[in-house]
N, C-alpha and C positions, 0 to 999 in steps of 0.2 A: 444164678449165684446170688446169695444174700448180699445186701449192701455192707453188712458187717464183714463178710468174708472178702469182699472187694477192697474195703479199707485195710483189712489185715494184710492182703496181698500187696497193697501199695506200701504199707509201713515195712513189711518184710523185705520187699525189694529195695527200699531206701537203705536198709541196713546191710543187705547181702551184696547188692550190685557193686558198690564201691570196692569191697574186698575182692570180688571176682575180677573186676577190671584191673585193680592194682596188681593182683597176682599175675594176670595175663601180661601186663606191661613189664613186670620184673622178669618174667620168663622170656619175653622177647629180647629184653636187654641182655639177659644171660646168654641166650643163643647168639645174639649179635656179637657179644664179647668173645665167645668161643670161635665164632667165624673169623673175627679179626685176629685172634691169636694164631689161627692157621694161615693167615695171609703172609706170604714170604716177605713183604715189605715191612712187617711188624715183628719179625723174628729177632730175639735178643742176640747180641754178638756171640756170647758164650755158647748158646744153643746152636747157632748156625755153624760155628767152628767145630764144635764137638760132633755135630751130625755129619760133617765131612771127613774129619780126621779119623773117625772110627773105620773108615774104609780107604784111607790114603796114608801112606808112609813115605813116599818118595817126594823129592823136591818138585818134580814136574807136576805131580798131582796136587801138591800144595799151591803151586802157582795157578793151576786150574781152579782150585777152590777159591782162592783169593779173587780170581777173575769173575767168579759167579756171586760175589758179595751182593747184598741187598743195596738198592739205590741209596746214595747219600752216605754210605759208610766208607770211611777211609781205613786202610789196613797196611801194615808192614809185617812181613814174615821174616822173623829172625831165625836163621838156621842154627843147627847144633854146633857148627864149626865156627861160629862167630861172625858170619857174613850175612848180608841182607839178601835174601833169596827173591823177595818180591816187595814192591813198594808203590803206593799211590799217594804217599804223603811227601810233599816237597821237603827237601833237606835230607831225605833218606834215599840214597841212590842204590839201585839194585846192583849187586856184585861187590860192593864195598864192604869194609869191615864195620862192625858195630861199635859205636862209641857209647859206653854206658852213661857217661856224663850227659851226652846229648839226649839220650832216652829219658833220663831223669828230669832234665830241664824241660823237655817236651811235655812230660806228664804233669809237671808243676804249672806250666802255662796253659794247659788244656784240661779243664775239669771233665770234659766228655771223653777223654782218652783213658785207656786202661790196658794193662798187660794180661793176656789170657794164655794159659797153658791148657791145651785141649785135654791132656791126660797126665796122670802122674808119671814121672820117669820110670823106666823099666828097672826092675830090681837088680838085674845083673850089672847094668851100667852104674847104678848108684853104689853097689857094693864094691866095685873095682876102682872107684874114684874117677872113672872116665867121664867124658862129657855126657850131658843129658841127651837121650835119644829122641826127644820130642822137641819140635820147634816152639818158639814163642810167637805170639801174635800181638802186635801193638795196634790197637783198634781205637778209632775215634769216631764217635757219632756226632754229627753236626747239631748245633742247638736248634730247637724248633723255631719255625718262622714266627715273625712278630704277631701274625694273625691267628696262630694256632692256639686253641684254648688250653688254659692251664688245668691242673687237676682240680682245683677249687671250682673253676667254671664247669668242668665236666660233672662234678658231684652235684653242683647247684642245678645244672640243667636236668640231670636225671631225677632229682627230687621234685623239680617243677613238673616234669613229665609224669611222675608217679602220682601227682596231685591233680593235674589237669585232666588226664584221661579218665580216672574214676569219676571226677566231677561231671565230665561230659556224658559218661555212661549213665550216671545217676540222673542227670537232667533229661536225657532221652527216655529212660525207663519211666521216670515219674511223669513226664509229659504224655507218653503213650498211654499209661494206665489211667492217668487222670482224664484224658480225653475219652477213653473207653467208658469210664464210670460216669462222667458227666453226660455223655451221649445217651447211655442207657437210662440214666435218671431223668434227663430232659425229655426223652421220648415218652416215658410213663407219665411224667408230670403234665406235659402238654395234653396228652390224651385225657387225663383226669380233669384238667381245667376245662376242656371243651365239654366234657360230660356234665360237670357241675353247672356250667352256664345253661346247658339245655334243660337240666332239671329245674334250675331257677326260673326258666321261662315257661315251665309247665310241660315240656316235651319229655315224655317217658318212653316213647316208642322208638327205641334204638338199642343196639347191642354195643357193649363196651369191650373192645379188644384188650387182652392182657398179654404182656410180653415179659418173659423171664419169671424168676421165682424169688425176687428180693422183697424187701419190706414195702417198697412203693407198689410193686405188683400185688402184694397181699392187701394193701390198702385199696387198690383198684378193684380187686375181687370183692372186698367188703362193701365198697361203694356200689358195685353192680348188684350185690344182694340187697342192699338198701333200696336201689331203684326198683328191683322186682317186687320187694315188699310194698313199696308205694303203689305199684301197679295193682297188686292184689288188694291193697287197702282201698284204693279208689273204686275198684270193681265191687268190693264188698259194700262200700257205701252206696254205690249205684243200685245194687240189689236191695240194700236196706231201704232206700227211698222208694223204689218201685214196690217193694212188699208193703211198706207202710201205706203208700198211696192206695194200693189195691184193697188192703184190709180195712182201711178207714172209709173207703168209698162205699163199701157194701152196707154197713149199718146206716150211714148218712143217707144213702139213696132210699132205704126203707123208711127212715124217719121222714124224709122229705115227701115220700109218696103218701104216707098216712096223714101227714099234716095237710097236704093239698086236698086229700079226700074229704077231710073234715071241713076245710075252708070252702070247698066247692059244694057242700050240702049233701055229700054222699052218705053221711052218717047223721041223719036227722033224728033218729030215735035214740033215746038215752043208752040202750044196751049196746048198740053198734058203736056209738061214740065212746062209751066206756071201754069197749073191746079194743078199739083203735088206739086209744090213749094208753091202755095197758101195754100194747105191743110197742108203742113209742117209748114208754118208760123202760121196758126190758132192753130195747136196743140202746137206749141212752146209758143204762147201767153197763151193758156190754162194751159200749164205746168208752165209758169212763175206765173200765177195767183194762181195756187195750191201751189207753193213753197212760195209765199208771204203769203198766208193764213196759211201755216204751220209755218212760222217764227213768224207770229203774235200770233198764238196759243201758241207756245213754250214760247214766251215772256210773255204772260199772265200767263203761268204756273210757271215761275220763280219769278214773283212779282217784278222784278227790276224796272218796269215802275212806281211803286207807288211813287218813289222819285221825279217824274217830275210834281207833282200836284202843281197848282198855282191858285189863284183866277181869274175867267173868268166871264165876263158879259154875262149872258145866252142869252138874247134877241139878241144882236148883233152877237153872235156866231151862232145862229140858222138861221138868215135871209139868208146868202149866201148859205147855204145847201138847204133850201126850194126853193130858186130861181133856183138853178141848176137843181134840180129834177123836178121842174115844167116844165122846158124846155124839159127835157128828156121825161116826160110823154106826153107832147103835140106832140112831134115827133112820139111817139108810139100810138097816138090817144087815150090817157087816160087823164082824168082830175085830176089835183092835187090842192088841197086847203090847206090853213094853217090858223091858228089863234094863234098868239103869245100874250097871255094875261098876260104879265109880264112887270114890270117897267124896264126902260132902265138901271138903276143902280143896279139891282139885280145881285149879284155875287155868284158863286158857285166854290168851290175848286175842280179842276179836271185836268186830262191830256187832253188838247184840241185836240191833234191829234188822240188819241185813242178813245175819245168820238165821234169824227167825223167819225171814222172808224165803230163804233157800229151803229150809225145812218144810215150810208151808207148801211150796211148789211140789216138793217130792212126795209129801204125805197126801196132798190133794190129788195129785196124779194117781197115786196108788189107790185111793178110794174111788176115783172116777172110773178107772179101768178094771175094777174088781167087781164081779157080779154079786147079786144078793146071796148071802150065805158064805161068802168068801171071807178071808182073814187078811189083816194088815198088821205088821209088827215093827217096832223100833227097838233096837238094842244098842246100848252104849257100854263099851268095855275098853280095857287096855290090852293092846297087842304089842309086845316088846317095849312096854313103857310108853306107848303112844296111844292117845285116845282115838277110838274108831267108832263111827256112827253107822249103823246098818238099817236101812228101810226096805222091808221086803213085803211082797204081796202075793196072792194066789190068783192074780188076774189073768188077762188074755195073753200077756207076754208081748215081746217085741220081736218081729222077724229079724233074722240074722242079717239081711241086707240093709236094714235100717240102723243097726247098732253103731256102725262107724260114723254116722252123721247126726245122731240124735241130739248132740250138743251144739250143732251149727245153728246160727241165727236164721229164723224164718223157715227152718226145715220142719216139715210135718210128716210123721211116719204114716205107714199104711193105715194104722188103726185110729189116727187122730185127724184125718183130713176133713171129717165132718164136724169137728169141734170148732168153736169160735176162738179167735185170738190170733196173735202174730206168729206163734211158734217160737216165742222168746223165753218161755219158762225155763227149759233146761239150759239154754244158753246163758241165762241170768244166773242160774245155779252154778254153772261152771265158772263164770266170771267171779262170783263171790268167793267160791272155795279157793280157786287159784290165786285170787287177790290176797288171801290170807296166807299164801305159801303152802296150801294143802293140796290134796289130790282127790278127785272123785272118779269112780269107775262104776260100770254096770255089768251085770250078768243076767241073761234072760233066756227063757225058752218059751216058744209059742204054746199056749195052753197050760203051762206050768206056773208062770209067774215071773216076777222081776225083782232083783235086789240091787239097790244102790248103796255104795260104801263111800263114806267120807273119811279119809285118813288124815288126821291133823298132825302130819309128820313134822313140818317145819315150824309150826306155831308152838313155841315152847310152853309146855304144861308145867305148872309149879304147884307143889302141895305144901 
C-alpha cells in the first residue's frame, strides 16, 4: 500500500471512527433505557394500575393488585362506595370511609402523591347519575434517595460518555494505524540505510530486499537499480582498462623491440636502419591515433563537451567534409557521391568539431571496408521536418550477430579484428550523437553493404 494511501486511511479513520463509536454508545444507551423501562421496579404508577385493572373489577382483585405494587410505592384503593378497600399509607385505614378533606390535605402535603383512575367511568353509570363503577387509586412515590443522581447529572453523564468513548476509540485506532505505518516505514528506511552505508564503503555485492509497494519501497527499488548500474559501470571500466592496456602494449612492444635492435647493432646498414625506423614511425602514429581515440571517448563519457553547442548551418557544414572524402575515395579507386537536400539557412545546435569527428569515423569506416570499384554516399534530407544524415556503402557488410554490439566500447566485429585500434570508433559516434539528443541506427547485409542513419530528432532545427 502506498504511503499516501496509508495516510489517507489514517485521516479517514480519524474522521469516521468517532462517529461510529458515538453511534454505538447512543445505541447502547437507547437499548439500556428500553431495558430499564421494562423493569417492574421502574414502571410508572398509572401504567402499573392500568395494566392490572384491565383484567380486574372486583375488590378482591384490586387488593391483590395493590399487594403486587412495585417496591417503594405507597397506595390507597378508594372504592366506588366511598370506603377504603386497601391502604399502605398511615392515616388511611382499610374498611373506613373516605374523608375527601383528608385526601386533599394529603395531596397538598405530598408532592409525590397523585390520584389515578384506571379507566373512565362506564357510560351507563355516568348517565344514571349513579356512583362511578371504577375505584380511585391514591398513589405516592417516595422521593429519590439523597445519593440518586438527578436528571441533570444523568444528562451530563451521558454526554461525557458520548465524548469519552469516541475519543478512546479514536485514540486506539490512530495508535494502531500509526504503529503499523511507522513499522513499515521504519523497516524500509533501516534496510535502505544499511544499503547506503555498504555502497559508501565500496561494497556493491549484495541484494537489497524490498517490502511493500509504497513510496519508500519504490525508492529502495530505484536505489537497487542504481547499485546494479554502478556494478555494471565498474565492470565496464575494468574492461576498459584491460582493453586499453592490451591495445597499447602491442605497439609499444614493437617499438621497444625495433629500438633495441637498432641500439644492439642489428641494423648496421642504412637500409635496415631506415626500415626499422619507418616501422617505429608507423607504430608511433598508430599509437598516437589510439591515444587520440581514447581521449575523445573519455571526453564523451564525461559530458563536458555538451557546453560547447551552438547553432550551425548544416548544409555549409557538410560540404567541406564530403569534398575531402570524395578526393580520398578517388585516390583509393572508390566512388563517392553526396546529395545535400537542405536549405542553406537550416541551423542545428551542435558541437561542430565533435560532429565532424563522428562523420569522419563513419565515412572512414565506409571507405575502409569497401573494395576497389565500390561506392560510398552521403545524403542529407528532411524527414517529417527532422534533418537525417545517411552514410551508405557497398562494402562487405556486417554479420547479423555483430549488429547488436557494434556500438559497444572495445568491441570489434568479425571483419575488423585484424585492424588496429581500440574498437572505440563507433562507440564514440554513438556517444556524440546521443549526447546531442539524437539517435543513430544501422542496417547491413553481408556482401551488400551498410547504411548508418543519424536522426537529429531532439536537436531543434531552425530556419
